[in-house]
Structures are given as C-alpha cells and as structure tokens.
C-alpha positions, 0 to 999 in steps of 0.5 A: 499500499505504501508504494501503490500510494507514494507512486500516485503521488510522484505521478501528480502533475506539477500544477495539482501538487500546487492545487492541493498544497495551496488547499492543504495549507489553507484548512491548516491555517483555518485549524491554528486560527480557530484553535489557538494553540500556544504550540505547534509541532509540525513538519517540513513536506517534501516532494510530494508530501501534502502542504508544500514547501511553504506549510512551516511558514504558513502555521507560523504565520496562523500562530498569535505572536507569542505562539510558537512552531516546532518541527522536527529534527531527525536523530542517528537513531531515527528518533525525533528531536524538535527545534523551533521554526524562525523562518530558517531552514537548513538541509539535513540527512535524507533530503530533509530541511531542518531548523538550524537552532537549538536541538529541545530533545524528543520530549519537546513534543509533549508541550504542543496543543496541536500536532500537524504530522505527515501520513502516506495514508489514513483509515478511518479508525485513525490508524497512520500509514507512515513511510516505514522508519517508526520516526513518527510513531515513536514522537506521538507516542509520547503526546498528552491525550487529548492533544489533536495530531491531524494528518495530511493527506491528498484525496484518496489517502483517507481509506477504510484500511491500512496495515497496523502494528501494536506500536503504530499511533493514532491520529485524531484527524485528516486534511485532504485538499477537497475534503478539508478537515475531517476529525476521525 
C-alpha cells in the first residue's frame, strides 16, 4: 500500500500538487486560527507530500505572535528531536530540511497543543501509515492525551483500512484538499 500511494503521489502533475498544497495549507491555517494553540509541532513536507514546502511558514503565520512552531530534527537513531522554527531551514540527512537552532530533545512534543503530522495514508479508525521508519510513531507516542493530531493527505488517501502493528499511533483528524478537515 505504501509503495502504491507514494507512486500515485509522484505521478501527480506540478499543477495538481500546487493546488493541493494551497488547499491543505489553507485548511491547516484555519485550524490553527480557530484552535489558538500556544505550541504547534509541524513538519517540513518534501517532494509530493501534502502541504508543500511553505507549510512551516503558513503555520507560523496563522499563530498568535507569542505562539511557537516546532519542527522535527531527525536523530541518528531515527527518533525525532524538535527545534523552534524561525523562518530558517537548512539541508539535513535524507534530503530533509530542518531548523538550524537549538535541539529541544524528544520530549518537546509533550508540550504541544496541536500536532500536524505527515502520513502516506490514514484509515477511518485513525490508524496512520507512514513511510516505514517509525520516527513519527515514536514521537506521537509521547503526545499528551487529548491533543489533536492531524495528518495531511492527498485526496483518496483516507482509506477503509491500513496495515497496522502494535506500535502504530493513531491520529485524530485528517486534512485533504477536497475534503478539508475531518475529525476521526
């Protein structure tokens, strides 16, 4: 399933990716404005991932001035540290882009009021299929109960069922270009 979804994403024309990114980013910004979180943990989409390259800037722009965006920093053990997003991103391992600032350690996600997470697909139970490295499953396991975790998807990636294992973490909502925000 992972390979099929990623192949479909890669086949999307640039115009469709740009339109999807604009719609998803607008829905994320609306969610941030209406929920008024003090701390959002987001991510930096790469390639054909939903949200596009401007997602971190859109998160920052939708937040109140005193609020903060943390972005992931991939550790050598494939777990995630976090760093504050100040508008700067630098190249990192595996083609990722990360904030260059101070690393806030793995537990920084526990202070978040909203999590915006990547996913390859999500099922109607909220089970999230990622890229297979387990980085986000480890990070999401640290999130406080009741904190919304919203995965960004392309249309057609909210499915009836994804393969799951005991370590997989659920999300509480998804955002798609055509459907906007949907709570699960």
